[in-house]
PDB file of N, CA, C, O and CB in Angstrom:
ATOM      1  N   MET A   1     110.442 161.274 163.642  1.00  0.00           N
ATOM      2  CA  MET A   1     109.711 160.323 162.844  1.00  0.00           C
ATOM      3  C   MET A   1     109.513 159.008 163.593  1.00  0.00           C
ATOM      4  O   MET A   1     108.478 158.358 163.445  1.00  0.00           O
ATOM      5  CB  MET A   1     110.430 160.083 161.536  1.00  0.00           C
ATOM      6  N   ALA A   2     110.494 158.618 164.390  1.00  0.00           N
ATOM      7  CA  ALA A   2     110.361 157.360 165.129  1.00  0.00           C
ATOM      8  C   ALA A   2     109.219 157.435 166.135  1.00  0.00           C
ATOM      9  O   ALA A   2     108.540 156.440 166.387  1.00  0.00           O
ATOM     10  CB  ALA A   2     111.673 157.017 165.847  1.00  0.00           C
ATOM     11  N   GLY A   3     109.010 158.619 166.709  1.00  0.00           N
ATOM     12  CA  GLY A   3     107.906 158.793 167.649  1.00  0.00           C
ATOM     13  C   GLY A   3     106.563 158.591 166.976  1.00  0.00           C
ATOM     14  O   GLY A   3     105.642 158.027 167.567  1.00  0.00           O
ATOM     15  N   PHE A   4     106.453 159.052 165.738  1.00  0.00           N
ATOM     16  CA  PHE A   4     105.210 158.880 164.992  1.00  0.00           C
ATOM     17  C   PHE A   4     104.952 157.405 164.706  1.00  0.00           C
ATOM     18  O   PHE A   4     103.815 156.943 164.806  1.00  0.00           O
ATOM     19  CB  PHE A   4     105.257 159.675 163.681  1.00  0.00           C
ATOM     20  N   LEU A   5     105.996 156.670 164.353  1.00  0.00           N
ATOM     21  CA  LEU A   5     105.838 155.237 164.094  1.00  0.00           C
ATOM     22  C   LEU A   5     105.425 154.494 165.365  1.00  0.00           C
ATOM     23  O   LEU A   5     104.614 153.570 165.313  1.00  0.00           O
ATOM     24  CB  LEU A   5     107.146 154.646 163.536  1.00  0.00           C
ATOM     25  N   CYS A   6     105.980 154.898 166.495  1.00  0.00           N
ATOM     26  CA  CYS A   6     105.584 154.283 167.770  1.00  0.00           C
ATOM     27  C   CYS A   6     104.128 154.608 168.094  1.00  0.00           C
ATOM     28  O   CYS A   6     103.391 153.755 168.587  1.00  0.00           O
ATOM     29  CB  CYS A   6     106.504 154.763 168.915  1.00  0.00           C
ATOM     30  N   ALA A   7     103.717 155.850 167.814  1.00  0.00           N
ATOM     31  CA  ALA A   7     102.324 156.226 168.057  1.00  0.00           C
ATOM     32  C   ALA A   7     101.380 155.440 167.156  1.00  0.00           C
ATOM     33  O   ALA A   7     100.310 155.020 167.598  1.00  0.00           O
ATOM     34  CB  ALA A   7     102.130 157.730 167.836  1.00  0.00           C
ATOM     35  N   GLN A   8     101.761 155.237 165.903  1.00  0.00           N
ATOM     36  CA  GLN A   8     100.940 154.429 165.002  1.00  0.00           C
ATOM     37  C   GLN A   8     100.816 153.002 165.517  1.00  0.00           C
ATOM     38  O   GLN A   8      99.733 152.419 165.484  1.00  0.00           O
ATOM     39  CB  GLN A   8     101.531 154.431 163.587  1.00  0.00           C
ATOM     40  N   THR A   9     101.915 152.444 165.988  1.00  0.00           N
ATOM     41  CA  THR A   9     101.885 151.081 166.526  1.00  0.00           C
ATOM     42  C   THR A   9     100.977 151.002 167.739  1.00  0.00           C
ATOM     43  O   THR A   9     100.220 150.043 167.889  1.00  0.00           O
ATOM     44  CB  THR A   9     103.299 150.613 166.895  1.00  0.00           C
ATOM     45  N   ALA A  10     101.046 152.007 168.611  1.00  0.00           N
ATOM     46  CA  ALA A  10     100.182 152.018 169.798  1.00  0.00           C
ATOM     47  C   ALA A  10      98.716 152.088 169.395  1.00  0.00           C
ATOM     48  O   ALA A  10      97.883 151.395 169.978  1.00  0.00           O
ATOM     49  CB  ALA A  10     100.534 153.205 170.716  1.00  0.00           C
ATOM     50  N   VAL A  11      98.393 152.907 168.413  1.00  0.00           N
ATOM     51  CA  VAL A  11      97.003 153.008 167.953  1.00  0.00           C
ATOM     52  C   VAL A  11      96.539 151.678 167.384  1.00  0.00           C
ATOM     53  O   VAL A  11      95.420 151.243 167.655  1.00  0.00           O
ATOM     54  CB  VAL A  11      96.854 154.121 166.894  1.00  0.00           C
ATOM     55  N   ILE A  12      97.379 151.037 166.609  1.00  0.00           N
ATOM     56  CA  ILE A  12      97.008 149.756 166.011  1.00  0.00           C
ATOM     57  C   ILE A  12      96.797 148.690 167.081  1.00  0.00           C
ATOM     58  O   ILE A  12      95.884 147.871 166.975  1.00  0.00           O
ATOM     59  CB  ILE A  12      98.083 149.299 165.019  1.00  0.00           C
ATOM     60  N   LYS A  13      97.635 148.701 168.104  1.00  0.00           N
ATOM     61  CA  LYS A  13      97.515 147.698 169.166  1.00  0.00           C
ATOM     62  C   LYS A  13      96.324 147.952 170.083  1.00  0.00           C
ATOM     63  O   LYS A  13      95.754 147.005 170.624  1.00  0.00           O
ATOM     64  CB  LYS A  13      98.784 147.665 169.987  1.00  0.00           C
ATOM     65  N   LEU A  14      95.933 149.230 170.270  1.00  0.00           N
ATOM     66  CA  LEU A  14      94.910 149.566 171.257  1.00  0.00           C
ATOM     67  C   LEU A  14      93.504 149.700 170.685  1.00  0.00           C
ATOM     68  O   LEU A  14      92.537 149.756 171.445  1.00  0.00           O
ATOM     69  CB  LEU A  14      95.277 150.834 171.931  1.00  0.00           C
ATOM     70  N   THR A  15      93.370 149.752 169.372  1.00  0.00           N
ATOM     71  CA  THR A  15      92.039 149.904 168.787  1.00  0.00           C
ATOM     72  C   THR A  15      91.648 148.643 168.030  1.00  0.00           C
ATOM     73  O   THR A  15      92.499 147.963 167.456  1.00  0.00           O
ATOM     74  CB  THR A  15      91.991 151.126 167.851  1.00  0.00           C
ATOM     75  N   PRO A  16      90.347 148.335 168.034  1.00  0.00           N
ATOM     76  CA  PRO A  16      89.896 147.166 167.274  1.00  0.00           C
ATOM     77  C   PRO A  16      89.921 147.455 165.777  1.00  0.00           C
ATOM     78  O   PRO A  16      89.853 148.609 165.353  1.00  0.00           O
ATOM     79  CB  PRO A  16      88.478 146.750 167.710  1.00  0.00           C
ATOM     80  N   LYS A  17      90.020 146.390 164.983  1.00  0.00           N
ATOM     81  CA  LYS A  17      90.028 146.545 163.526  1.00  0.00           C
ATOM     82  C   LYS A  17      88.709 147.159 163.075  1.00  0.00           C
ATOM     83  O   LYS A  17      87.659 146.945 163.681  1.00  0.00           O
ATOM     84  CB  LYS A  17      90.266 145.179 162.819  1.00  0.00           C
ATOM     85  N   GLY A  18      88.795 147.918 162.008  1.00  0.00           N
ATOM     86  CA  GLY A  18      87.589 148.504 161.441  1.00  0.00           C
ATOM     87  C   GLY A  18      87.626 150.011 161.427  1.00  0.00           C
ATOM     88  O   GLY A  18      88.695 150.619 161.469  1.00  0.00           O
ATOM     89  N   PRO A  19      86.445 150.615 161.366  1.00  0.00           N
ATOM     90  CA  PRO A  19      86.352 152.069 161.227  1.00  0.00           C
ATOM     91  C   PRO A  19      86.973 152.840 162.394  1.00  0.00           C
ATOM     92  O   PRO A  19      87.516 153.928 162.205  1.00  0.00           O
ATOM     93  CB  PRO A  19      84.913 152.465 161.085  1.00  0.00           C
ATOM     94  N   GLN A  20      86.890 152.274 163.596  1.00  0.00           N
ATOM     95  CA  GLN A  20      87.449 152.957 164.759  1.00  0.00           C
ATOM     96  C   GLN A  20      88.969 153.099 164.618  1.00  0.00           C
ATOM     97  O   GLN A  20      89.520 154.155 164.929  1.00  0.00           O
ATOM     98  CB  GLN A  20      87.097 152.191 166.055  1.00  0.00           C
ATOM     99  N   ARG A  21      89.638 152.066 164.161  1.00  0.00           N
ATOM    100  CA  ARG A  21      91.092 152.125 163.969  1.00  0.00           C
ATOM    101  C   ARG A  21      91.443 153.117 162.865  1.00  0.00           C
ATOM    102  O   ARG A  21      92.380 153.902 163.009  1.00  0.00           O
ATOM    103  CB  ARG A  21      91.656 150.727 163.630  1.00  0.00           C
ATOM    104  N   LEU A  22      90.704 153.082 161.776  1.00  0.00           N
ATOM    105  CA  LEU A  22      90.977 154.003 160.673  1.00  0.00           C
ATOM    106  C   LEU A  22      90.794 155.453 161.108  1.00  0.00           C
ATOM    107  O   LEU A  22      91.586 156.321 160.739  1.00  0.00           O
ATOM    108  CB  LEU A  22      90.066 153.695 159.483  1.00  0.00           C
ATOM    109  N   ALA A  23      89.759 155.711 161.886  1.00  0.00           N
ATOM    110  CA  ALA A  23      89.523 157.073 162.369  1.00  0.00           C
ATOM    111  C   ALA A  23      90.654 157.518 163.299  1.00  0.00           C
ATOM    112  O   ALA A  23      91.108 158.660 163.224  1.00  0.00           O
ATOM    113  CB  ALA A  23      88.165 157.161 163.099  1.00  0.00           C
ATOM    114  N   ALA A  24      91.103 156.627 164.166  1.00  0.00           N
ATOM    115  CA  ALA A  24      92.186 156.968 165.096  1.00  0.00           C
ATOM    116  C   ALA A  24      93.488 157.242 164.341  1.00  0.00           C
ATOM    117  O   ALA A  24      94.211 158.181 164.673  1.00  0.00           O
ATOM    118  CB  ALA A  24      92.395 155.831 166.117  1.00  0.00           C
ATOM    119  N   LEU A  25      93.784 156.438 163.345  1.00  0.00           N
ATOM    120  CA  LEU A  25      94.991 156.678 162.545  1.00  0.00           C
ATOM    121  C   LEU A  25      94.886 157.974 161.742  1.00  0.00           C
ATOM    122  O   LEU A  25      95.881 158.676 161.565  1.00  0.00           O
ATOM    123  CB  LEU A  25      95.241 155.500 161.598  1.00  0.00           C
ATOM    124  N   GLY A  26      93.698 158.290 161.260  1.00  0.00           N
ATOM    125  CA  GLY A  26      93.494 159.549 160.544  1.00  0.00           C
ATOM    126  C   GLY A  26      93.696 160.756 161.441  1.00  0.00           C
ATOM    127  O   GLY A  26      94.317 161.741 161.039  1.00  0.00           O
ATOM    128  N   ARG A  27      93.161 160.677 162.678  1.00  0.00           N
ATOM    129  CA  ARG A  27      93.362 161.781 163.626  1.00  0.00           C
ATOM    130  C   ARG A  27      94.827 161.926 163.984  1.00  0.00           C
ATOM    131  O   ARG A  27      95.332 163.043 164.093  1.00  0.00           O
ATOM    132  CB  ARG A  27      92.533 161.564 164.896  1.00  0.00           C
ATOM    133  N   LEU A  28      95.510 160.817 164.168  1.00  0.00           N
ATOM    134  CA  LEU A  28      96.933 160.851 164.505  1.00  0.00           C
ATOM    135  C   LEU A  28      97.744 161.490 163.376  1.00  0.00           C
ATOM    136  O   LEU A  28      98.605 162.332 163.633  1.00  0.00           O
ATOM    137  CB  LEU A  28      97.450 159.428 164.793  1.00  0.00           C
ATOM    138  N   THR A  29      97.479 161.101 162.147  1.00  0.00           N
ATOM    139  CA  THR A  29      98.197 161.656 161.009  1.00  0.00           C
ATOM    140  C   THR A  29      97.897 163.143 160.840  1.00  0.00           C
ATOM    141  O   THR A  29      98.795 163.926 160.533  1.00  0.00           O
ATOM    142  CB  THR A  29      97.836 160.899 159.735  1.00  0.00           C
ATOM    143  N   SER A  30      96.648 163.530 161.038  1.00  0.00           N
ATOM    144  CA  SER A  30      96.286 164.950 160.938  1.00  0.00           C
ATOM    145  C   SER A  30      96.998 165.775 161.992  1.00  0.00           C
ATOM    146  O   SER A  30      97.521 166.849 161.695  1.00  0.00           O
ATOM    147  CB  SER A  30      94.775 165.129 161.074  1.00  0.00           C
ATOM    148  N   ALA A  31      97.022 165.283 163.221  1.00  0.00           N
ATOM    149  CA  ALA A  31      97.684 166.011 164.302  1.00  0.00           C
ATOM    150  C   ALA A  31      99.179 166.138 164.037  1.00  0.00           C
ATOM    151  O   ALA A  31      99.765 167.193 164.281  1.00  0.00           O
ATOM    152  CB  ALA A  31      97.444 165.312 165.646  1.00  0.00           C
ATOM    153  N   TYR A  32      99.789 165.088 163.547  1.00  0.00           N
ATOM    154  CA  TYR A  32     101.225 165.111 163.250  1.00  0.00           C
ATOM    155  C   TYR A  32     101.529 166.107 162.124  1.00  0.00           C
ATOM    156  O   TYR A  32     102.522 166.833 162.185  1.00  0.00           O
ATOM    157  CB  TYR A  32     101.719 163.697 162.861  1.00  0.00           C
ATOM    158  N   THR A  33     100.682 166.137 161.111  1.00  0.00           N
ATOM    159  CA  THR A  33     100.886 167.045 159.988  1.00  0.00           C
ATOM    160  C   THR A  33     100.703 168.499 160.411  1.00  0.00           C
ATOM    161  O   THR A  33     101.508 169.358 160.049  1.00  0.00           O
ATOM    162  CB  THR A  33      99.925 166.705 158.852  1.00  0.00           C
ATOM    163  N   ILE A  34      99.657 168.775 161.169  1.00  0.00           N
ATOM    164  CA  ILE A  34      99.423 170.139 161.644  1.00  0.00           C
ATOM    165  C   ILE A  34     100.575 170.601 162.526  1.00  0.00           C
ATOM    166  O   ILE A  34     101.039 171.734 162.399  1.00  0.00           O
ATOM    167  CB  ILE A  34      98.093 170.225 162.416  1.00  0.00           C
ATOM    168  N   GLY A  35     101.037 169.735 163.417  1.00  0.00           N
ATOM    169  CA  GLY A  35     102.174 170.079 164.270  1.00  0.00           C
ATOM    170  C   GLY A  35     103.450 170.291 163.478  1.00  0.00           C
ATOM    171  O   GLY A  35     104.261 171.152 163.818  1.00  0.00           O
ATOM    172  N   GLY A  36     103.631 169.509 162.425  1.00  0.00           N
ATOM    173  CA  GLY A  36     104.816 169.647 161.590  1.00  0.00           C
ATOM    174  C   GLY A  36     104.833 170.924 160.780  1.00  0.00           C
ATOM    175  O   GLY A  36     105.899 171.388 160.374  1.00  0.00           O
ATOM    176  N   VAL A  37     103.664 171.501 160.539  1.00  0.00           N
ATOM    177  CA  VAL A  37     103.582 172.757 159.796  1.00  0.00           C
ATOM    178  C   VAL A  37     103.592 173.954 160.754  1.00  0.00           C
ATOM    179  O   VAL A  37     104.350 174.904 160.558  1.00  0.00           O
ATOM    180  CB  VAL A  37     102.310 172.781 158.921  1.00  0.00           C
ATOM    181  N   LEU A  38     102.755 173.903 161.777  1.00  0.00           N
ATOM    182  CA  LEU A  38     102.634 175.050 162.680  1.00  0.00           C
ATOM    183  C   LEU A  38     103.821 175.205 163.627  1.00  0.00           C
ATOM    184  O   LEU A  38     104.198 176.328 163.958  1.00  0.00           O
ATOM    185  CB  LEU A  38     101.371 174.927 163.486  1.00  0.00           C
ATOM    186  N   GLY A  39     104.409 174.105 164.066  1.00  0.00           N
ATOM    187  CA  GLY A  39     105.528 174.178 165.002  1.00  0.00           C
ATOM    188  C   GLY A  39     106.712 174.971 164.474  1.00  0.00           C
ATOM    189  O   GLY A  39     107.155 175.913 165.132  1.00  0.00           O
ATOM    190  N   PRO A  40     107.235 174.622 163.312  1.00  0.00           N
ATOM    191  CA  PRO A  40     108.341 175.409 162.764  1.00  0.00           C
ATOM    192  C   PRO A  40     107.964 176.857 162.444  1.00  0.00           C
ATOM    193  O   PRO A  40     108.786 177.762 162.590  1.00  0.00           O
ATOM    194  CB  PRO A  40     108.858 174.746 161.520  1.00  0.00           C
ATOM    195  N   PHE A  41     106.724 177.072 162.010  1.00  0.00           N
ATOM    196  CA  PHE A  41     106.293 178.433 161.712  1.00  0.00           C
ATOM    197  C   PHE A  41     106.299 179.288 162.976  1.00  0.00           C
ATOM    198  O   PHE A  41     106.852 180.388 162.988  1.00  0.00           O
ATOM    199  CB  PHE A  41     104.894 178.426 161.078  1.00  0.00           C
ATOM    200  N   ILE A  42     105.686 178.779 164.029  1.00  0.00           N
ATOM    201  CA  ILE A  42     105.637 179.534 165.285  1.00  0.00           C
ATOM    202  C   ILE A  42     107.041 179.693 165.861  1.00  0.00           C
ATOM    203  O   ILE A  42     107.388 180.763 166.361  1.00  0.00           O
ATOM    204  CB  ILE A  42     104.714 178.832 166.309  1.00  0.00           C
ATOM    205  N   GLY A  43     107.839 178.652 165.795  1.00  0.00           N
ATOM    206  CA  GLY A  43     109.213 178.744 166.279  1.00  0.00           C
ATOM    207  C   GLY A  43     110.025 179.769 165.501  1.00  0.00           C
ATOM    208  O   GLY A  43     110.823 180.503 166.082  1.00  0.00           O
ATOM    209  N   GLY A  44     109.826 179.819 164.204  1.00  0.00           N
ATOM    210  CA  GLY A  44     110.526 180.809 163.383  1.00  0.00           C
ATOM    211  C   GLY A  44     110.093 182.223 163.700  1.00  0.00           C
ATOM    212  O   GLY A  44     110.916 183.138 163.745  1.00  0.00           O
ATOM    213  N   GLN A  45     108.802 182.403 163.920  1.00  0.00           N
ATOM    214  CA  GLN A  45     108.309 183.737 164.275  1.00  0.00           C
ATOM    215  C   GLN A  45     108.864 184.191 165.620  1.00  0.00           C
ATOM    216  O   GLN A  45     109.275 185.342 165.770  1.00  0.00           O
ATOM    217  CB  GLN A  45     106.776 183.748 164.312  1.00  0.00           C
ATOM    218  N   LEU A  46     108.878 183.291 166.593  1.00  0.00           N
ATOM    219  CA  LEU A  46     109.412 183.646 167.912  1.00  0.00           C
ATOM    220  C   LEU A  46     110.922 183.845 167.865  1.00  0.00           C
ATOM    221  O   LEU A  46     111.452 184.735 168.530  1.00  0.00           O
ATOM    222  CB  LEU A  46     109.061 182.566 168.937  1.00  0.00           C
ATOM    223  N   GLY A  47     111.615 183.025 167.086  1.00  0.00           N
ATOM    224  CA  GLY A  47     113.064 183.137 166.995  1.00  0.00           C
ATOM    225  C   GLY A  47     113.518 184.373 166.245  1.00  0.00           C
ATOM    226  O   GLY A  47     114.621 184.868 166.477  1.00  0.00           O
ATOM    227  N   SER A  48     112.685 184.875 165.353  1.00  0.00           N
ATOM    228  CA  SER A  48     113.079 186.058 164.576  1.00  0.00           C
ATOM    229  C   SER A  48     113.146 187.311 165.437  1.00  0.00           C
ATOM    230  O   SER A  48     113.788 188.291 165.059  1.00  0.00           O
ATOM    231  CB  SER A  48     112.105 186.280 163.427  1.00  0.00           C
ATOM    232  N   THR A  49     112.496 187.287 166.579  1.00  0.00           N
ATOM    233  CA  THR A  49     112.559 188.444 167.482  1.00  0.00           C
ATOM    234  C   THR A  49     113.870 188.473 168.253  1.00  0.00           C
ATOM    235  O   THR A  49     114.230 189.507 168.816  1.00  0.00           O
ATOM    236  CB  THR A  49     111.383 188.424 168.459  1.00  0.00           C
ATOM    237  N   GLY A  50     114.590 187.351 168.288  1.00  0.00           N
ATOM    238  CA  GLY A  50     115.860 187.288 169.012  1.00  0.00           C
ATOM    239  C   GLY A  50     115.711 186.854 170.456  1.00  0.00           C
ATOM    240  O   GLY A  50     116.709 186.645 171.146  1.00  0.00           O
ATOM    241  N   ASN A  51     114.471 186.715 170.925  1.00  0.00           N
ATOM    242  CA  ASN A  51     114.245 186.296 172.304  1.00  0.00           C
ATOM    243  C   ASN A  51     113.935 184.798 172.310  1.00  0.00           C
ATOM    244  O   ASN A  51     112.775 184.397 172.217  1.00  0.00           O
ATOM    245  CB  ASN A  51     113.082 187.117 172.962  1.00  0.00           C
ATOM    246  N   TYR A  52     114.964 183.989 172.420  1.00  0.00           N
ATOM    247  CA  TYR A  52     114.799 182.534 172.372  1.00  0.00           C
ATOM    248  C   TYR A  52     114.228 181.975 173.673  1.00  0.00           C
ATOM    249  O   TYR A  52     113.721 180.853 173.692  1.00  0.00           O
ATOM    250  CB  TYR A  52     116.133 181.869 172.073  1.00  0.00           C
ATOM    251  N   TYR A  53     114.303 182.729 174.741  1.00  0.00           N
ATOM    252  CA  TYR A  53     113.803 182.273 176.038  1.00  0.00           C
ATOM    253  C   TYR A  53     112.285 182.080 176.008  1.00  0.00           C
ATOM    254  O   TYR A  53     111.771 181.103 176.553  1.00  0.00           O
ATOM    255  CB  TYR A  53     114.185 183.275 177.137  1.00  0.00           C
ATOM    256  N   VAL A  54     111.570 183.011 175.371  1.00  0.00           N
ATOM    257  CA  VAL A  54     110.109 182.909 175.278  1.00  0.00           C
ATOM    258  C   VAL A  54     109.721 181.683 174.459  1.00  0.00           C
ATOM    259  O   VAL A  54     108.793 180.962 174.826  1.00  0.00           O
ATOM    260  CB  VAL A  54     109.507 184.189 174.646  1.00  0.00           C
ATOM    261  N   GLY A  55     110.420 181.442 173.360  1.00  0.00           N
ATOM    262  CA  GLY A  55     110.136 180.265 172.542  1.00  0.00           C
ATOM    263  C   GLY A  55     110.366 178.969 173.300  1.00  0.00           C
ATOM    264  O   GLY A  55     109.588 178.023 173.174  1.00  0.00           O
ATOM    265  N   ALA A  56     111.437 178.927 174.088  1.00  0.00           N
ATOM    266  CA  ALA A  56     111.719 177.733 174.892  1.00  0.00           C
ATOM    267  C   ALA A  56     110.657 177.535 175.964  1.00  0.00           C
ATOM    268  O   ALA A  56     110.256 176.404 176.238  1.00  0.00           O
ATOM    269  CB  ALA A  56     113.108 177.836 175.540  1.00  0.00           C
ATOM    270  N   GLN A  57     110.203 178.615 176.566  1.00  0.00           N
ATOM    271  CA  GLN A  57     109.147 178.500 177.578  1.00  0.00           C
ATOM    272  C   GLN A  57     107.847 177.991 176.963  1.00  0.00           C
ATOM    273  O   GLN A  57     107.193 177.111 177.524  1.00  0.00           O
ATOM    274  CB  GLN A  57     108.908 179.856 178.258  1.00  0.00           C
ATOM    275  N   LEU A  58     107.478 178.539 175.820  1.00  0.00           N
ATOM    276  CA  LEU A  58     106.248 178.079 175.164  1.00  0.00           C
ATOM    277  C   LEU A  58     106.354 176.631 174.718  1.00  0.00           C
ATOM    278  O   LEU A  58     105.377 175.887 174.809  1.00  0.00           O
ATOM    279  CB  LEU A  58     105.927 178.960 173.966  1.00  0.00           C
ATOM    280  N   ALA A  59     107.514 176.219 174.240  1.00  0.00           N
ATOM    281  CA  ALA A  59     107.698 174.823 173.839  1.00  0.00           C
ATOM    282  C   ALA A  59     107.580 173.900 175.045  1.00  0.00           C
ATOM    283  O   ALA A  59     106.996 172.820 174.949  1.00  0.00           O
ATOM    284  CB  ALA A  59     109.063 174.632 173.155  1.00  0.00           C
ATOM    285  N   THR A  60     108.131 174.321 176.177  1.00  0.00           N
ATOM    286  CA  THR A  60     108.042 173.510 177.397  1.00  0.00           C
ATOM    287  C   THR A  60     106.599 173.387 177.869  1.00  0.00           C
ATOM    288  O   THR A  60     106.142 172.293 178.200  1.00  0.00           O
ATOM    289  CB  THR A  60     108.907 174.116 178.509  1.00  0.00           C
ATOM    290  N   VAL A  61     105.887 174.503 177.901  1.00  0.00           N
ATOM    291  CA  VAL A  61     104.488 174.479 178.327  1.00  0.00           C
ATOM    292  C   VAL A  61     103.659 173.627 177.363  1.00  0.00           C
ATOM    293  O   VAL A  61     102.808 172.852 177.801  1.00  0.00           O
ATOM    294  CB  VAL A  61     103.916 175.917 178.406  1.00  0.00           C
ATOM    295  N   GLY A  62     103.895 173.762 176.073  1.00  0.00           N
ATOM    296  CA  GLY A  62     103.161 172.957 175.099  1.00  0.00           C
ATOM    297  C   GLY A  62     103.426 171.469 175.247  1.00  0.00           C
ATOM    298  O   GLY A  62     102.514 170.653 175.113  1.00  0.00           O
ATOM    299  N   SER A  63     104.675 171.116 175.525  1.00  0.00           N
ATOM    300  CA  SER A  63     105.019 169.703 175.710  1.00  0.00           C
ATOM    301  C   SER A  63     104.369 169.142 176.971  1.00  0.00           C
ATOM    302  O   SER A  63     103.861 168.021 176.964  1.00  0.00           O
ATOM    303  CB  SER A  63     106.544 169.526 175.782  1.00  0.00           C
ATOM    304  N   LEU A  64     104.383 169.911 178.040  1.00  0.00           N
ATOM    305  CA  LEU A  64     103.738 169.453 179.276  1.00  0.00           C
ATOM    306  C   LEU A  64     102.235 169.312 179.096  1.00  0.00           C
ATOM    307  O   LEU A  64     101.628 168.363 179.593  1.00  0.00           O
ATOM    308  CB  LEU A  64     104.034 170.419 180.425  1.00  0.00           C
ATOM    309  N   PHE A  65     101.640 170.256 178.385  1.00  0.00           N
ATOM    310  CA  PHE A  65     100.204 170.190 178.112  1.00  0.00           C
ATOM    311  C   PHE A  65      99.861 168.971 177.260  1.00  0.00           C
ATOM    312  O   PHE A  65      98.877 168.281 177.530  1.00  0.00           O
ATOM    313  CB  PHE A  65      99.734 171.469 177.410  1.00  0.00           C
ATOM    314  N   ALA A  66     100.662 168.705 176.242  1.00  0.00           N
ATOM    315  CA  ALA A  66     100.422 167.537 175.389  1.00  0.00           C
ATOM    316  C   ALA A  66     100.575 166.243 176.176  1.00  0.00           C
ATOM    317  O   ALA A  66      99.805 165.303 175.980  1.00  0.00           O
ATOM    318  CB  ALA A  66     101.383 167.539 174.195  1.00  0.00           C
ATOM    319  N   GLY A  67     101.563 166.189 177.065  1.00  0.00           N
ATOM    320  CA  GLY A  67     101.736 165.006 177.911  1.00  0.00           C
ATOM    321  C   GLY A  67     100.540 164.783 178.827  1.00  0.00           C
ATOM    322  O   GLY A  67     100.094 163.652 179.018  1.00  0.00           O
ATOM    323  N   GLU A  68     100.030 165.866 179.387  1.00  0.00           N
ATOM    324  CA  GLU A  68      98.853 165.763 180.258  1.00  0.00           C
ATOM    325  C   GLU A  68      97.626 165.297 179.473  1.00  0.00           C
ATOM    326  O   GLU A  68      96.842 164.488 179.968  1.00  0.00           O
ATOM    327  CB  GLU A  68      98.564 167.116 180.932  1.00  0.00           C
ATOM    328  N   LEU A  69      97.459 165.804 178.255  1.00  0.00           N
ATOM    329  CA  LEU A  69      96.349 165.342 177.415  1.00  0.00           C
ATOM    330  C   LEU A  69      96.463 163.855 177.109  1.00  0.00           C
ATOM    331  O   LEU A  69      95.464 163.136 177.122  1.00  0.00           O
ATOM    332  CB  LEU A  69      96.301 166.137 176.111  1.00  0.00           C
ATOM    333  N   CYS A  70      97.677 163.397 176.834  1.00  0.00           N
ATOM    334  CA  CYS A  70      97.884 161.974 176.562  1.00  0.00           C
ATOM    335  C   CYS A  70      97.501 161.129 177.760  1.00  0.00           C
ATOM    336  O   CYS A  70      96.847 160.096 177.618  1.00  0.00           O
ATOM    337  CB  CYS A  70      99.337 161.706 176.179  1.00  0.00           C
ATOM    338  N   ILE A  71      97.904 161.564 178.929  1.00  0.00           N
ATOM    339  CA  ILE A  71      97.578 160.812 180.150  1.00  0.00           C
ATOM    340  C   ILE A  71      96.072 160.780 180.366  1.00  0.00           C
ATOM    341  O   ILE A  71      95.512 159.733 180.693  1.00  0.00           O
ATOM    342  CB  ILE A  71      98.279 161.435 181.381  1.00  0.00           C
ATOM    343  N   CYS A  72      95.413 161.923 180.184  1.00  0.00           N
ATOM    344  CA  CYS A  72      93.962 161.985 180.402  1.00  0.00           C
ATOM    345  C   CYS A  72      93.207 161.132 179.388  1.00  0.00           C
ATOM    346  O   CYS A  72      92.309 160.375 179.757  1.00  0.00           O
ATOM    347  CB  CYS A  72      93.475 163.435 180.324  1.00  0.00           C
ATOM    348  N   PHE A  73      93.570 161.253 178.110  1.00  0.00           N
ATOM    349  CA  PHE A  73      92.841 160.513 177.093  1.00  0.00           C
ATOM    350  C   PHE A  73      93.146 159.022 177.131  1.00  0.00           C
ATOM    351  O   PHE A  73      92.270 158.209 176.834  1.00  0.00           O
ATOM    352  CB  PHE A  73      93.161 161.063 175.730  1.00  0.00           C
ATOM    353  N   CYS A  74      94.358 158.651 177.486  1.00  0.00           N
ATOM    354  CA  CYS A  74      94.662 157.220 177.601  1.00  0.00           C
ATOM    355  C   CYS A  74      93.853 156.585 178.712  1.00  0.00           C
ATOM    356  O   CYS A  74      93.382 155.456 178.576  1.00  0.00           O
ATOM    357  CB  CYS A  74      96.155 157.002 177.852  1.00  0.00           C
ATOM    358  N   SER A  75      93.689 157.309 179.817  1.00  0.00           N
ATOM    359  CA  SER A  75      92.910 156.753 180.913  1.00  0.00           C
ATOM    360  C   SER A  75      91.444 156.621 180.524  1.00  0.00           C
ATOM    361  O   SER A  75      90.761 155.717 181.007  1.00  0.00           O
ATOM    362  CB  SER A  75      93.050 157.622 182.162  1.00  0.00           C
ATOM    363  N   LEU A  76      90.951 157.495 179.669  1.00  0.00           N
ATOM    364  CA  LEU A  76      89.565 157.386 179.215  1.00  0.00           C
ATOM    365  C   LEU A  76      89.354 156.154 178.345  1.00  0.00           C
ATOM    366  O   LEU A  76      88.337 155.471 178.465  1.00  0.00           O
ATOM    367  CB  LEU A  76      89.162 158.637 178.445  1.00  0.00           C
ATOM    368  N   PHE A  77      90.310 155.872 177.473  1.00  0.00           N
ATOM    369  CA  PHE A  77      90.126 154.779 176.517  1.00  0.00           C
ATOM    370  C   PHE A  77      90.523 153.414 177.092  1.00  0.00           C
ATOM    371  O   PHE A  77      89.953 152.395 176.704  1.00  0.00           O
ATOM    372  CB  PHE A  77      90.933 155.057 175.264  1.00  0.00           C
ATOM    373  N   LEU A  78      91.480 153.386 177.997  1.00  0.00           N
ATOM    374  CA  LEU A  78      91.971 152.101 178.491  1.00  0.00           C
ATOM    375  C   LEU A  78      91.092 151.522 179.595  1.00  0.00           C
ATOM    376  O   LEU A  78      91.082 150.307 179.794  1.00  0.00           O
ATOM    377  CB  LEU A  78      93.386 152.253 178.999  1.00  0.00           C
ATOM    378  N   TYR A  79      90.366 152.351 180.304  1.00  0.00           N
ATOM    379  CA  TYR A  79      89.608 151.854 181.446  1.00  0.00           C
ATOM    380  C   TYR A  79      88.102 151.911 181.230  1.00  0.00           C
ATOM    381  O   TYR A  79      87.345 152.067 182.188  1.00  0.00           O
ATOM    382  CB  TYR A  79      89.967 152.639 182.674  1.00  0.00           C
ATOM    383  N   ASP A  80      87.663 151.786 179.992  1.00  0.00           N
ATOM    384  CA  ASP A  80      86.216 151.768 179.702  1.00  0.00           C
ATOM    385  C   ASP A  80      85.587 150.486 180.159  1.00  0.00           C
ATOM    386  O   ASP A  80      84.382 150.297 179.997  1.00  0.00           O
ATOM    387  CB  ASP A  80      85.955 151.960 178.214  1.00  0.00           C
TER     388      ASP A  80
END
């Protein structure tokens, strides 16, 4: 939850007031909600097979991919 609050603060600091900020906060909340629903579901499905190694690998790849997306999109918005 603390990560979400930090992300909200970053969005508020980096976007101008108005519709652009509201849209960014809406996308952030939607992404957090979808991740909060799908993440445990997928983890439960993978864990029910008893092979926790595959779940850990997918979580690692997903985290690295999300980090790369953050780096790419931040560079697009910060250096306009």
